C-alpha positions in Angstrom: 92.9 93.0 78.0 96.7 93.9 79.0 99.1 91.6 78.2 101.0 92.5 81.5 98.3 91.4 83.8 98.8 88.2 85.8 96.9 85.6 87.5 96.5 85.3 91.3 98.7 83.0 91.8 101.5 84.4 90.0 100.6 87.7 91.8 100.9 86.6 94.9 104.0 84.7 94.3 105.5 87.5 93.2 104.5 89.5 96.2 105.6 86.4 98.6 102.1 85.8 99.7 99.8 83.4 99.8 97.0 82.9 96.8 94.4 83.4 99.5 96.0 86.1 101.4 96.0 88.4 97.9 92.0 86.7 97.5 90.8 87.9 101.0 92.0 90.9 100.5 90.4 91.8 97.3 87.1 90.5 98.3 87.4 92.6 101.5 88.5 95.4 99.0 91.6 95.9 100.0 93.3 96.0 96.7 91.5 96.0 93.1 92.0 94.0 90.2 92.9 95.0 87.1 90.2 93.2 85.0 88.1 90.4 86.3 87.4 87.6 83.9 83.9 86.6 82.6 84.8 83.5 85.1 85.5 86.1 88.0 88.6 85.2 88.1 91.2 88.4 88.7 94.0 89.7 86.7 96.5 91.8 88.6 99.3 94.4 87.2 102.0 93.7 89.1 103.3 97.5 89.2 99.7 99.0 90.5 99.3 96.4 92.9 102.4 96.6 94.4 101.5 100.7 94.3 98.4 100.2 95.9 100.0 97.8 98.7 102.6 100.5 99.8 100.0 103.4 99.7 98.1 101.6 102.3 101.1 100.7 104.3 102.5 104.4 104.1 98.9 105.8 105.8 98.7 102.9 108.6 102.3 103.9 110.1 
C-alpha cells in the first residue's frame, strides 16, 4: 500500500464534504477508492480522487 493514501475522513475533509457523502459516492460507484483494507475501509489518493471528481463534473456540464 502506498504511503500517500488517506482515510475517508481525511479525504472528505480535504474535499470540504461530509465523510458520509464520500462513502455514499463510493458505495454508488461514483468514485473509486485507491485501496480497500481487508476490513473494508477505503483509502484514497487525493490527487486521483480530485481528478475523478473533476472529470465527472465536466461531463455533467
